[in-house]
N, C-alpha and C positions, 0 to 999 in steps of 0.2 A: 575424668573422672568417664564419666557418659556425656556423650556430645550429638544432637541432632541435628544432621546439615543439610539443610535444605529441602528437609522431609516432608512430601507429599503423601496423602494417601486419600483415593477414592473407593465410593460400593457403587456400581452401574454406572458408575459416570461422574457422578457428583461425589464433589469433594469434601472430603470431612474438614479437612484443614490444609493449608497452600503453604509452599516454602517457607518450613519450620526452621531454627537456629535455636534451639535450648544446651544449656550446659548444664550438668549434674556434678555437684562436689562433692567428694567426701566427706562423710557427717551432714550432709544438707538436710534436713529436716520440711520435706513441703508437701503442701494441701493440694488436690490437684482439682478444681470447680471448671464450674461449667454449666449449660442449660444439659436437659438430658436428650440425650440423641448428639448430642457434639461431637463426641466422642472420648471419654473419659477414658473408658473401660481399654478400647482399642491403644489407648496412648501405653498402658500400661503391657498390653500384649506384645505390643510394638518391640517396649526397650527389655521384655521377659523372653525375647527370640519366639515368640509363638506366632506371630503377625509380619509381614514383609510392607516394607515401602512400597508404593507406587512410583516413586522415583523420592533421591538423595539416597544419606545411608545415617545409619547410627553405629558410633565410633567409637568403643571403649576401651578402657585399658588392659591390657593382656592378663587371664588371668580372674578376672574379673565375676565374683561368684553373684546371682541374683534368686532369691525366696520371691514367687507370685502366688496369692492367694485373691479366687475370681469370686466371684459373688455367688456362685453355684457350684459344689463339686459332689457328688457320688464316687465312695470305693467300696469294692464287691469282696475287699482283702477278707478271706480266713484266718488272718496272723492277729495276736491278740495286739491290744492297744499298746501297751508297751514296744514289743515288740517292731511292731509297724514304725512306730517314730523310732527307734532304735534303727532298725535297720535301714532309714531314708538317710542319715549321716556316714555321708558316704566313704569320710575319710577313716571314719569307726567303723565301718564295716568291712573296707577295704583292709584293714590294719587286722581285724578277726578271720578274715578270709587268710590272706599270706600266715598267720600265724601257727594257723591249724595246717596247711600248709607244708608247711615247715618242720613244724612238731613230726607230722607222717613221714619224712624226710627222714627227721633224725631217729625214730623208731626203726628204721624199714633195717633189719639186719641183710639186706641185700646190697645196700650201699657201700660206696667205697669211703674210706676214711676221709679221701679229702673231700667229699661230695658232704659227709655228714661236719668236716669244720666248716667247711662254706656256709654251710645251713645255718650252725651255731652261729659264725660272723655276721649272718643276715638275721638273726633272732636279736640278737645286740643292739644292730642299728633300729631295729627294731624297736626297741623298748625307748631308744630317743627321740624317735616319734612319738611315740605314745606318752612320754613325757612332755612335748612340743602342744599335744591338744588337749591336755589334762585329761587322759582317756581313764583315771583310774575313779573318777569322777562323773562320768559319764551318765553311768547308773542315776547318780542322786540328782546330777542335774534333769534330768527326765521326770523322774518324780516330783521335782519341786516345780518346773511348770505344767506339768500334769496336772497337779494338784490345782496350782493357781490359776487355773481354767477351768476348773470345776470339777474335775474326776476325782474319784474317792481311790485308798489302796485296791478296794475290792474293784474298781472299774477296770486297773491294768491289764488282766489276764482276759476281760470278756474280747470275744471277735470283733473287730473294727467292722463286719457287715450286720451286724447286731443291732450296729444305733442310727440313731435319726438322724438326718440330712445336718441340722443343727450341730449336733455334738460331732459329726463327721468333722464339719467343717472349722471345728475345733481343735482336731486330732491334727488335719492339716496345718492347720494353726500353729501348734506344735513343733513342727516338722520345720518350719520355718524359722521358730523364734530359735530353734538349737539351733539349726545347721551353719552357723557363722559366716550368714555372709555380707557380701560388701553391702549390700542394695536391699531395701527390703519393700515390696510392691501389694498394698494391702486394698481389694478394693468391698468396702462397705463389711469390713472386718468384725463390727459393732451388732448385725441385727439378733446374733443367737448367742449373744453376750448379756448374765447378769449382773446387777448393781456390782458384787465383788470382783467378780471373772474381767469385769470393764477396769475399775479401779485397779485390780493387778495388773494388768495390759499395759494400762497407761503410764505406773512404776518401771515396768521392766522394760518400757521404748523408750522413754527418758534417759534410761540408763545405758542402752544402746549406741553401739559406738559409728556405727553404721551409718550410709546416706538411708532415708525412709521417703517414699512417696508414695502419699495414700488417700483416695475416695473414700468420702463419708459426708453424711447429713449429719451426723451427729456431731454439734458444734462445741458442745462441753469439749467429747475428745479430740476435736481437731485444733483446738484452742489451744489445749494443753500441753499439746508435742508439736506443732507446725512454727517456723521463724519465718519462713519464705510459703508464698500463694504462685501456685500456676494455672490461670483461668486459657479456658480456649473458650475464645470470642469473635465472631464473626471471620471463623476460617482461621483466625491466627492465635499462637500459644505467646502468652508472656506472663512473664515472673517477675513477682514484687515481693518486695522485704518485707517483715512484718506478718501476724498471725491472719487465722480468715476475719476475726472482727477489725481488723486494720485495712485488711483486704476489702472488708465490705464499705468501710467508712469511703476509701477512696473509689470503690463503684460508683455509691450513690453521689459523689460530686462529680464525677467523670460521665454519667449517666445523664444529670441536670446540666452538662458545659456541653455535651454531643445535641441534645434536642435543642438547646437554644440557638447552637450553631448552627444548625439544620433548619430552625424556622425560619433565622435570620437569613439564610440562604437562602428559602425558598423566596423570603420577600424580596430580593432581592432583584430571582431568575426572573419572577412574576412581570416585576418592573421593567426589565430589560424586555422581557418577550412582549408585554402592551408597545413599549416604544416602535420594538420594531415591526408591529403589526400594522401602528399606527402608519409609519411614515417608510414602509416598505415599497409602497410606488411613486414615493415624491425624491423627484431628481435631485433636487437642492439636501436632501438628506441622504444622501445613497451613503456618504464616507464615513456617517454616524452610525447608521444601520449597519453597514458590515463592521465598523469595528465592536457594537454593541453585540453581533452574531461569534463574532472572533473571543468575546468577553463570556459568553453562554456558553462553549467549546470549550473554553478552559476552567469553567466551575468543576471542581472536585468534587466526586461524590460521597458523600456524610454517611456511613453505616449509624444505623440506627440500634440501643439497645433490643437484644431478643428479647422482647416482652413475653414471658410465656401466660396461656389461660387463667386467671385466677378463680377459683373458687371462692364462691360466695357462700357459708357457712354462718348461717343461724341457728340456732335451738329453737324449737317454739314454745311459747310458755307454757308449763306441763301444769296439771291441773296439780294443788297443793296437796302434798300426800301427812297421812299423822307425824307424828312429832318424831316417834321413833321408827321407822321403814323397816328397818331390818332388826329385831332380836335373837342372837345365837346362845342356847345355852347349851353346857355342859355337852357340845357336840364331840363325838367319835367318826373317825372315816379310816379308812382302812383297804391298800391291796393286798389281798394275800397275807404275806408276809408283813408287809408294808406298813408301818404305823405312821399315816399324818398326822392326823392330830385325835388329842384324848383329853375327852373335859374339859375341849373349849371356848370361852366365852369370849364374848363379843357385841356391841351394839354399833350402830350405825344413826347418828341422831340426822333429821330432818338438814338440809342445807351443806352437812359434811360433803369436803373432797378430799379424797382419802386414797394416797399411794402404798400400793404392797409391792414390798423389795424385799433381797434375800437370793439367796443363792438358788439356780434351777433344781427342781428337786423336791424342792424344802416345802411346797404344798402352795406358792403364791396361784397359780392355776385352779390349780382344788378347789380352794376356796371361793376364787370369784365363780367358777362354774356352779356350784354349793351354791352363793348368791343368788346366781340369777338361773336358779331350779333346771342347771341341764344335767347334772347327775345329782346320785341320792347318800347319802350319810348312812350310819352304821347305827348312830343312838346316838338321840340327845334332842333337840329341838330348835328350829330356825321358824320363828314369828314371825311374818309378813304384815307390817301395821297398815295401818288402815288407808286405802288409798292409793297405797303403791302399785307404781308401776315399773315394772320391770324389764331395761332391754339390754341384750347382750352382742358385744364386738367381740367376735373368738380370734383370739392368735394365728390360726391358721383360719384366711377368711372365707376360706373355698367350701370350708366343715360345714357353712350355715346360709350357702349361695347354691340356687339350683342352677348347675353349671349348664345343662343342656336348655333353658329356656334363655331368651333374649335380654336383652338390661331393662327393657319398657316392664315385660310380663315377670321378671325377677322382683322388683321393685314394689310392682300391681301388689305380689304378694301380702305385703304388709300392710294394705290400706285398701279393703275391699270398696269404703265408700269414696275412696277419692276416682275424680275420672280420670281417662288418658289424658287429656292434657292437661289437669294438675299436676301429673306425675310428672310429665312431659317438661316443665315449666320447673320442677324442683332436678332434674335430671342434669336440664341445661345451667343450672346452677352449678354441678359438678361438673360441668365441662363434656357431656354427652349431648351432642346434638345433631339436627337433620336425621339421617340415617346411621348412625352412630348407636341409638337406642334400638335396632334390629338388631345391632351384633350379638353373636350366644356369649354368655358370659364366659364359657369355657376355651374364646379366644382371648381376651384380655388380658394384658400385661398385669404385673403382683398389685400397681401402684393403680390401676385403673378397678380391680378386684376391690380395693376397699374403700373405692370413693362408694361403691355401688353397697358396700357395705355399709357407707357410713347416712346413704341417702335412704336402706330401710329404717335404719334407726332414729331418722328426722321425722320417718311417718307415724311411729305408734307413741309418740307424745309421752314417752316415760317421764317418772322425775326419780327415779334410778338408774343412772348406767353404768355399766359394770364395762369396762376397756381391757381387754389385753391387749398389751403388745401394741397398740395401737397405730405408732409414728413406723413400723419396721419397713414397710414399702412408701413412705408418701417421702419423694422429696422436700425441700428444706422452705420451699414458699408456701408448700400444701400442711406444712406441718402447724409454719406460721400460722395460717387462715383456722387452722381446728383448735392449736391449743386458744385462738383470742374466743373463737365461739364457746370453748368450754370452761373459760373465764367466767363469762356471760352467763351462763347456763345456770339458772336459778333452784334449781335441782338438787341431789345429790350423785356423786359420783364416787367408781370405786376403778381407780386405774392400777393395772398390774404395768409397769413398764420401766427401763433404768435407763432413760433418755433422762439425763439429768436437766436440761437446759429447758426442756419442753414439760418437769414437773414443777418446776419453781415458782412462776406464777398463778401456777393453777392450784392443787393442793396445801391442804392447812389442817391435814395430819398424815404421821407414815405409820403403817405397820408394818413391822419390820417379821417376818417370817423365818427361823431356822427350824434345824431336824428337830432338835432341842428346849425351843422355846421361842414366842413370842414377844415381842416389845410395842408399845404403843408408845409415838411420839408425837402429844399434843401442840405440835409448830409445822412449818413448811418442812422442805427437802432442806435447806441448808441447816435449819434449829441441827435437823435427823444429825449432819455431817457433823454440826459441832459435838455432840450429846454421844453420838454410836460410841467412839474411842473410849469414854469414860467412863461409859456403863463395866463394870466387873461382874463378871458372875462369879458369887459367891458358894452355888451350891454346884460338886460334882456333875449329880445329874437331878437338873432342870424340871419339874415335871411339865410335860409337853401338851404345849395349847394353852396355860396360864398367861395372860396378858400381865408382865410385871411393870410394875412403876415402883422404882426404890425412890428411899427417902430424897436423895440427892436427886433425882428426876424432879421431883414433885415440886424442889426447894426454887431448883434451876427455874423449872416451868411458870413459879408463884412470880419470882422475875420476870421472867422474861415476858409476862402477861402485865406486870404493874409496870414496865417499860414500855409495853405495848400502848397501854393507854393514855398514858403519859403524851406519846407522842402523837398519839390520834387526838387529844385535849386541845395541843398547841395547835396541830394542823387543822383544826375545825373549831376553834373558839368565836374568831371572828365571822367566821362565815353562818355559824348558829347562829349569832345574836342577829344578824342581818336579814335572817331567813321569819326569827321570832316577830322582829321588828316589823317584817312584811306582812306575816300573817296578822298582824290588831290592825292595820293600815286599811289590808282584805276585809276585817271582821265588821269595821270601822265605816266601812262604805258599803259593805255590803246590807246594813244596817239602815244607812241612808236612802240607800235606793229603797229600801223595801216600803220604807216612812213615805217617800217619794210616790211611790205606784198606789200607796194607800190614796196619798194626798188628789190625786190625776183621776182617780175615781170617784172624787166628790163633789157632790152637781153645784159645792158654791164654787170650785176651782175650776170645772170647763166649762161653766156657764159662764165666766167671764174671762173672752177671751185674751185680755193683758194680761191675769195672772197666769193662764192655764199657758201661754206662749212663753212664761218667767220659768214655771214648774218643768216644764217640757226641754227647754234648755239644762235646767239643773240635772235632770234625770239623764241626759243623755252626755252632760259631762261627765259627771259620776261611772255611770257604764264604759265610756273612752278608758277614764284614768285607771278604773276598777281591771280593767283588758290590760293597758300597759302594767299595773303593779304584777297581774297574775301572771303575766309573759316574764316577767323581773323573777317573780317565787320560783318559776318553774325550772327556770336556767338555776339557781342559788339552789333548790333542790339537789337537782337531778348534779351540778359537785360537788354538793354536800354527803350527796349517797356517794359518789363514787370513790372521795378520799377516804369513807370510813370504811367501805369495801377491801379498800388495800391493808388495812388494818385490822381484816377480821383472818 
């Protein structure tokens, strides 16, 4: 369907990729992967016809139609959302224009009967075309797609220009999905979607018959949709069968092999160079030296994997908060006529890691900002518990960053007691080194601004961190690092996110926020997905803001907790016995050492050289044994704690 033949592309003389040959077949579902800056977006633009190759060509079947969604898009159209989408459908728009033209001809009293007859015949042919493209169901199709992407019926008639960039991206996505294209090209399509819209888009694309080429850091999304992976690596493009997880397994093995081959080759190179240097001037070895030089020249260059710098992110141990960091009672929040919460009750317990999920506009960010003391509420009460220290990461990270300051000064604003050198050390762990710390915040990329915002949170030593869409600007490796840090964070967390894979190992509760109700699920994201479909709303107009938990949900949770306790018991029973036994041994040894210390202070012992030497030897032996047992006990205790954390 689409062939890239010997394609090369360069920017300012530097090649992004060289002599690439790739074939995309009808119905292929491909993930495009590679390190940042390797040219993923450029590939999409090349295929969409928005960029030109430096050399080579892109060959497409005749009349191939493609739909391309960029990472950023701004539309100043004054058309309504519905009209903007409908008029983008070229075949539909062309039929409507032609139909209007023909009706004008037919109703024109000045034209001849021959011309009128011809127009009527054309109108008949147009009806056939309408049938071919399912013209009469277009309006309902548009409504279905817009609603799937989170728009309400009331939104359909609003001007496009009144919507934010994220919602405009959804409008553009709707146009592409309805365009009946042979291939869809998507560049980070999930950044502005909520969990409902994400699930809807996955279902839509799973049933889409055309080819799909997408760039996304959302592993869950990519694995659900793709069956092949196109990798940009060392300026080459390679196509692999299998989804993203399968590709990662292959990549891990390949990288290990490349490193092993490189190390082996370097050893061989060193040995050969040593031989040449040693015998270069010996006439008797001239032949062998020349042979070894030829061997060196024949050594093939092995290209190593491109390892990106790794963020070293660990949240400091926060001060312990009270058992209830946040207690919300009868809270009401309203924007003009828009009632978001009414008489809302909610409590965060120490150690809770809660995901806020639900459709955009339902109030997830509003609640996060209320908890973080960024906005006020109309009525009710929010009690901040004893020693609760709250830090907030905004969805739009620039909202809480001083764009005019440099990176160093911006981060120092969060900790006046830290020295510039201490700040630079922390920034180094976020990949800001040398003169990078003096860059203005306003010139940083989205990912770099995210890292600055995370560095500021690190300095607050908060025990309740509120994160609103923290993964939007992070690449896959950076997300893993943040995920690991949050798993090990000992404080409490609120996370607003639609990134399923990111949430899975972190959260132990899910609060679903919808326009008419909120539901608390006392389990992780998998538990939430299992139960959300089974909850039936019995009331037509449930009370807004009350956390519901029906009897079936409670029974399921009790069963879930019982199974969890059983699994934890089976996983820890042997370790617990070992730890208890070691603790008994430690107790006995400490008692022995204490008794020996008393004896060694007795005049009868220290005045008797023979007895004193014997007791000192016993004392040293007991201390050595205690040290070894302490070391074993520490390892076993940590192992036990890690296993128990998996079941929390």
